[in-house]
C-alpha positions in Angstrom: 13.4 10.6 -30.5 10.9 8.1 -30.3 7.5 7.7 -28.9 5.4 4.8 -28.3 1.4 5.2 -27.2 0.0 3.7 -24.4 -0.7 4.5 -20.8 1.2 6.3 -18.4 4.2 8.1 -20.0 7.5 7.6 -19.0 10.7 8.6 -20.6 13.4 6.5 -21.1 16.9 8.4 -21.7 19.6 5.6 -22.5 22.5 6.4 -25.4 23.1 2.2 -26.1 20.1 1.5 -29.0 19.7 -2.3 -27.6 19.2 -1.4 -24.2 16.7 1.4 -25.6 15.1 -1.1 -27.2 15.0 -3.6 -24.8 13.6 -1.2 -21.9 11.0 0.5 -24.5 9.6 -3.4 -25.2 9.4 -4.4 -21.6 7.8 -0.8 -20.7 5.0 -1.8 -23.2 4.2 -5.4 -21.7 3.9 -3.6 -18.7 0.9 -1.0 -20.4 3.2 2.1 -20.3 3.7 4.5 -23.1 7.4 5.1 -23.9 9.3 8.3 -25.3 12.7 7.4 -26.0 16.1 9.8 -25.5 19.7 8.9 -26.7 21.1 11.6 -24.0 20.6 13.7 -21.4 20.0 17.0 -23.5 17.8 15.5 -25.9 16.0 14.1 -22.1 15.9 17.4 -20.9 14.7 19.0 -24.6 12.0 16.0 -24.0 10.8 17.4 -20.9 10.5 21.1 -21.5 9.1 20.9 -25.0 6.4 18.2 -24.3 2.7 19.4 -23.3 1.4 15.6 -22.0 3.1 15.4 -18.4 5.5 12.0 -18.0 4.7 9.9 -14.9 8.9 8.6 -14.5 12.3 9.0 -15.9 14.1 5.8 -16.7 17.9 7.7 -16.8 21.2 6.4 -17.4 24.4 6.9 -15.3 27.2 7.0 -18.2 26.2 9.2 -21.7 27.9 11.4 -24.2 27.2 15.3 -23.8 25.6 15.4 -20.2 26.0 12.5 -17.6 23.4 11.0 -15.1 23.9 12.8 -12.1 24.1 16.1 -14.1 21.1 15.4 -16.2 18.9 14.0 -13.0 20.2 17.7 -10.8 19.0 19.6 -13.9 15.5 17.6 -13.5 15.3 18.1 -9.9 15.3 21.7 -10.3 12.3 21.9 -12.2 10.3 18.6 -12.2 10.7 18.0 -8.3 8.3 15.5 -8.3 8.6 13.7 -10.7 10.0 10.3 -9.9 14.0 9.6 -11.4 15.2 5.9 -12.1 19.2 5.7 -12.5 20.3 2.8 -14.3 24.0 1.9 -14.3 26.1 -1.0 -15.9 29.1 0.0 -13.4 27.1 -0.1 -9.6 29.3 1.2 -7.1 28.6 2.7 -2.9 29.5 6.0 -4.3 26.7 6.8 -7.2 24.6 4.8 -5.6 24.8 7.5 -2.5 25.4 10.4 -4.7 21.9 9.1 -6.5 19.3 9.2 -4.1 21.2 12.5 -2.7 20.2 13.5 -5.8 16.3 13.4 -5.7 16.8 9.4 -7.5 13.7 7.5 -6.1 15.8 4.3 -7.6 19.2 3.1 -8.5 19.3 -0.2 -10.8 21.7 -2.7 -12.1 22.2 -3.2 -15.6 21.1 -5.5 -17.0 17.4 -4.9 -15.7 14.9 -7.6 -15.5 11.8 -7.6 -16.1 10.3 -8.1 -12.8 13.1 -6.1 -10.9 12.4 -2.4 -13.7 7.9 -3.0 -13.2 8.7 -3.0 -9.7 11.0 -0.3 -9.2 8.2 1.6 -10.8 5.7 0.2 -9.5 7.4 1.7 -5.7 8.0 5.2 -8.0 4.4 5.4 -8.7 3.0 5.0 -5.6 5.0 7.2 -4.0 4.3 9.7 -6.0 0.5 9.3 -6.5 1.1 9.4 -2.4 3.4 12.3 -1.5 5.7 10.2 -0.2 9.2 9.1 -0.5 9.5 5.7 -1.5 12.8 3.3 -0.6 15.4 1.6 -2.9 14.7 -2.2 -3.7 12.9 -3.9 -1.1 10.4 -1.7 0.5 6.7 -3.1 0.4 3.3 -3.0 1.6 2.9 -3.6 5.3 0.5 -6.5 3.7 3.0 -8.3 3.2 3.6 -8.8 7.3 -0.2 -9.2 7.7 -2.2 -12.7 8.0 -4.4 -14.7 10.3 -0.9 -16.2 12.1 -0.2 -14.6 15.5 3.0 -13.7 15.3 2.8 -12.3 11.9 0.1 -10.2 13.0 2.3 -9.4 16.6 5.2 -8.2 14.3 2.9 -5.9 12.3 1.8 -4.3 15.5 5.6 -3.7 16.1 6.4 -2.2 13.0 3.8 0.5 13.6 5.1 1.1 17.0 9.0 0.9 16.5 9.7 2.6 13.2 9.9 6.2 14.3 12.1 4.8 17.3 16.1 5.7 16.8 16.6 2.1 19.2 19.0 -0.3 17.3 16.9 -3.2 16.0 18.3 -6.9 15.3 16.4 -8.6 13.4 17.1 -12.8 12.8 15.2 -15.1 11.0 15.9 -17.9 8.7 17.6 -17.0 5.3 15.0 -15.9 3.2 12.5 -15.3 5.4 12.2 -10.9 4.8 15.2 -9.8 7.2 16.1 -6.4 4.7 12.4 -6.3 3.5 11.3 -6.0 7.1 14.3 -3.6 8.1 13.6 -1.3 4.6 10.0 -1.0 6.0 11.6 0.1 9.3 13.7 2.8 7.3 10.9 4.2 5.7 8.1 4.4 8.0 11.3 6.0 10.0 12.5 10.0 10.1 15.4 9.3 8.1 12.9 8.1 5.3 14.6 10.4 2.6 18.1 9.7 3.8 20.3 7.0 2.2 19.8 3.2 3.0 22.6 1.0 3.1 23.1 -2.8 3.5 26.8 -4.4 3.8 26.4 -8.6 4.0 29.2 -9.4 6.5 29.3 -12.7 5.1 29.7 -11.9 1.7 32.9 -10.1 1.9 36.4 -10.9 3.3 37.1 -9.2 6.6 39.3 -7.0 5.3 37.1 -5.8 2.5 34.2 -5.4 4.7 36.6 -3.0 6.8 37.2 -0.6 4.1 33.7 -0.6 2.9 32.2 0.2 6.2 35.3 3.1 7.3 36.3 4.1 3.8 40.5 5.0 4.1 42.9 7.1 3.1 44.7 7.0 0.2 48.3 5.2 0.6 46.5 3.2 3.4 47.8 0.0 2.2 48.1 -1.3 -1.3 46.0 -0.6 -4.3 44.6 2.1 -2.0 45.4 5.0 -5.1 43.0 7.2 -3.5 40.8 8.4 -0.7 37.3 6.7 -0.1 34.6 7.7 1.5 33.4 4.3 3.6 29.7 3.4 4.1 29.2 4.8 7.9 30.0 8.6 6.1 28.2 7.9 2.7 25.2 7.1 5.1 25.2 9.7 7.3 21.9 10.6 8.5 20.4 7.1 7.1 20.3 3.8 7.8 23.0 1.1 7.7 21.8 -2.6 7.6 24.7 -5.5 8.8 23.9 -8.3 7.6 24.4 -11.8 8.8 26.3 -9.9 11.9 27.0 -13.1 12.9 29.7 -13.8 10.8 31.5 -10.4 10.9 35.1 -11.0 12.0 35.9 -10.3 16.1 38.5 -8.1 15.3 35.4 -5.7 13.2 33.2 -6.3 16.0 35.8 -3.9 18.6 35.4 -1.0 15.5 31.9 -1.5 15.3 31.1 -1.2 19.1 33.1 1.9 19.0 31.4 3.3 16.8 27.9 2.6 18.1 28.8 4.4 21.5 31.0 7.4 20.2 29.8 7.6 16.8 32.6 8.6 15.5 35.5 6.4 13.7 38.6 6.7 11.4 39.0 5.8 8.0 41.7 3.1 7.6 45.0 4.7 7.4 43.8 8.1 8.8 43.7 10.3 12.3 40.8 12.6 11.9 38.0 11.5 13.6 34.7 11.3 11.8 31.3 12.6 13.1 28.1 10.3 11.7 24.3 10.2 12.8 23.0 6.5 11.6 20.7 4.4 12.4 22.4 0.9 12.3 20.0 -2.6 12.0 21.6 -5.8 11.9 20.0 -9.1 10.8 21.5 -12.7 10.9 20.4 -16.1 10.7 22.9 -17.5 13.4 22.1 -17.9 17.0 24.0 -15.0 18.6 24.0 -16.4 22.4 25.5 -19.5 21.0 27.7 -17.8 19.5 29.0 -15.5 22.2 29.2 -19.1 24.5 31.6 -19.8 21.8 33.7 -16.7 22.3 33.0 -15.5 18.4 30.9 -13.1 18.9 31.3 -10.4 21.5 29.1 -9.8 24.4 29.1 -6.6 24.4 28.2 -5.7 21.1 25.1 -8.1 21.0 23.5 -6.2 24.1 24.8 -2.9 22.1 22.4 -4.1 19.0 20.2 -6.0 20.4 17.7 -3.4 21.9 14.9 -4.3 20.0 14.9 -7.8 19.0 12.5 -8.7 15.8 12.0 -12.7 14.7 10.8 -14.1 11.6 9.1 -17.3 11.7 9.6 -19.2 9.3 7.0 -20.0 6.5 6.7 -23.4 7.2 5.3 -22.5 10.6 2.8 -20.0 9.1 1.2 -22.1 6.8 -2.0 -20.4 7.0 -0.6 -17.6 4.9 1.2 -19.2 2.6 -1.8 -18.9 0.5 -2.9 -15.1 1.1 0.9 -14.3 0.6 1.5 -16.0 -2.1 -1.8 -14.5 -4.2 -0.3 -11.1 -2.4 2.9 -11.5 -4.2 1.1 -13.1 -7.6 -1.0 -9.3 -7.3 2.6 -7.2 -6.4 4.3 -9.2 -9.6 1.7 -9.5 -12.5 2.1 -7.0 -15.3 -0.4 -4.2 -15.5 -3.2 -4.9 -17.7 -2.8 -9.0 -17.3 -4.7 -11.1 -15.9 -3.5 -12.9 -12.2 -3.0 -16.6 -13.1 -5.4 -18.6 -10.8 -3.8 -20.7 -8.1 -5.5 -23.9 -9.1 -6.6 -26.1 -6.6 -3.9 -28.9 -7.4 -1.1 -25.7 -7.0 -3.0 -24.8 -3.5 -2.3 -28.3 -2.2 1.3 -28.4 -3.3 2.4 -25.6 -1.6 0.3 -25.9 2.0 2.6 -29.1 1.6 6.5 -28.2 1.1 8.6 -27.4 3.3 9.4 -24.1 1.9 13.1 -24.2 2.9 13.9 -20.9 0.7 10.8 -18.9 3.3 9.5 -15.8 1.8 12.0 -15.9 -1.1 11.2 -19.2 -2.3 8.1 -18.8 -2.3 8.4 -15.2 -4.4 10.6 -17.0 -7.0 7.9 -19.9 -7.3 5.5 -17.1 -7.9 7.6 -15.3 -10.8 7.7 -18.4 -12.6 4.2 -19.0 -11.9 3.8 -15.1 -13.9 5.7 -16.6 -16.8 4.6 -20.2 -17.1 0.7 -19.3 -16.6 0.3 -23.2 -16.1 -0.4 -24.0 -11.7 -0.3 -27.7 -13.0 3.6 -27.3 -13.6 4.0 -25.8 -10.5 2.6 -27.8 -8.8 4.5 -31.2 -10.0 7.4 -29.5 -8.9 6.2 -28.7 -5.6 5.4 -32.2 -5.2 8.4 -33.7 -6.5 10.5 -31.7 -4.2 8.1 -32.9 -0.9 8.8 -36.9 -2.2 12.7 -36.2 -2.3 12.3 -34.9 1.2 10.1 -37.1 2.8 10.7 -40.2 1.2 7.2 -40.7 0.8 6.1 -41.9 -3.1 2.9 -40.1 -4.5 1.3 -41.7 -7.4 2.1 -39.6 -10.7 -0.3 -39.4 -13.2 0.8 -40.6 -16.7 -1.4 -37.5 -18.2 1.1 -35.5 -15.9 4.4 -36.1 -18.3 4.0 -36.6 -22.4 3.8 -39.5 -24.5 6.7 -42.1 -23.2 6.3 -42.5 -19.5 10.1 -42.2 -17.9 11.1 -45.4 -15.9 12.1 -43.4 -13.5 10.8 -40.5 -10.6 14.3 -38.4 -11.5 13.9 -38.9 -15.2 10.2 -37.2 -14.9 11.3 -34.4 -12.7 14.2 -34.2 -15.2 11.4 -33.8 -17.8 9.4 -31.1 -15.9 12.2 -29.4 -15.6 12.6 -29.8 -19.3 9.5 -28.5 -20.2 9.1 -25.6 -17.5 12.6 -24.6 -19.0 11.2 -24.4 -22.7 8.4 -22.9 -21.9 9.8 -20.1 -20.1 12.7 -19.3 -23.3 9.8 -19.5 -25.1 7.2 -17.4 -22.9 10.7 -14.7 -23.2 10.9 -15.1 -27.3 7.1 -14.1 -27.4 7.2 -11.0 -25.1 10.3 -10.1 -27.3 9.0 -10.2 -30.5 11.3 -13.6 -30.7 14.4 -10.8 -30.2 17.1 -14.0 -28.6 19.2 -11.0 -27.6 16.3 -9.1 -25.6 14.9 -12.7 -24.4 18.4 -13.8 -22.5 18.4 -10.0 -21.0 14.6 -10.7 -20.2 16.0 -14.3 -18.5 19.3 -12.7 -17.0 21.1 -15.2 -18.9 24.2 -14.9 -21.0 23.6 -14.6 -25.0 25.7 -17.9 -25.4 24.2 -19.6 -22.8 20.1 -19.1 -23.8 21.7 -20.0 -27.7 22.9 -23.2 -26.0 19.5 -23.6 -24.2 17.3 -23.0 -27.2 19.7 -26.1 -29.4 19.2 -28.2 -26.4 15.5 -28.0 -26.1 15.1 -28.3 -29.9 13.6 -23.9 -29.5 14.5 -22.7 -33.4 13.9 -19.0 -32.6 11.3 -18.4 -34.9 7.6 -18.6 -34.0 5.2 -22.1 -35.1 1.9 -21.6 -35.6 -0.3 -24.1 -34.0 -4.3 -25.4 -34.5 -5.4 -22.0 -33.5 -2.8 -19.8 -34.2 -0.7 -19.7 -30.8 2.9 -21.2 -30.4 3.0 -24.7 -29.9 5.3 -25.6 -27.3 5.5 -29.5 -28.2 6.1 -28.1 -31.8 8.9 -26.0 -31.1 11.2 -28.3 -28.7 12.6 -31.7 -29.3 11.4 -34.6 -28.1 14.0 -35.5 -24.8 12.3 -39.5 -23.7 
């Protein structure tokens, strides 16, 4: 057992030494105090013997002696209000549902990134402090939906009015506009908030897999069905299901879905028993379903069944007055505990307002995360300006000082140069955060270890801190010239 001092105390139960070390480093970066345990028995003993209270527990799902689900039950029996976040390198819908029903506040898939870990802890601690429940992976403060844009003000008002409702909700909007986040917010405000919230992307799987994921199957129903499997409708009983990209669902499955919505019952694939369920179904799509009805790819009766309440998220480019407030909100949300928030400079403000944001809020959030890593608004502004020039074909003057000593001859070379600098600075930031542990840095950046080594070699980063004039690491000295 090992303890490090700091802020709020987090207990980490993880049997893999390398993962345990990474979690300790990441949590310390966030300002937490960390206590480490190698298995479930040691974690329970730590909770029993410790005089000081823990703020949360990070619990590996698969451990020797006592697995994560059994340890979770023991923890919740004696510490019902203690948030427990389950970590797993072998995720499955069944494990996720079992963990959430057992009282876990979140379920994260390894390898866990810095931002994902910080957000999960933030949600768990916020719910504990407010005495309420949190929702896995995505429920955000309602302030994410406020702003000066009239359409967003109206949407915020509707969230408050329909969250309690059991009526089906159809959420429409472009990719990245926040449809899943909105669905989770509605679930969090509903009487089903403490029950499971499950999501299936209908466009991400073949129709056969979509059917088995939703309805489950009996043993022997098809080749490879070696044992009975419960589907999402069965596992989400009492809770909410989000069918994302419903417009891509095969027409044959649309008929089966309509039956579930009408009768609240279904059969597993290969089964005869009718299974009754109590679920709230939400749907989301970026497609025009009325046009899909006309071309025969979407059932009209299903459309009217799911379209009881219709919410439409406008693209970010249509509510430009909210771009900067939303960027500031996301910056505060993602900034590590105790770290200063980077400034959105006038140059970056101008670049953000001119950019088209085809990826909508998701792209804006990724841009903010990049800003938190690089801590250089100028780099982000130049990247956005380059994308804007590429879309409009209008050349904005580029200063020689915007890049390094030798000015590249073409715009493409300029963009490549800026991207290389941004990549190098992101890698260096990750290495500094992990005290130059390259394996932990690869996990932090969510890239393969060998890929990181290749990038470091390509960019001339030798993997060791090089003192600059003021004692800081100098990126320009740590990377080879690329011109």
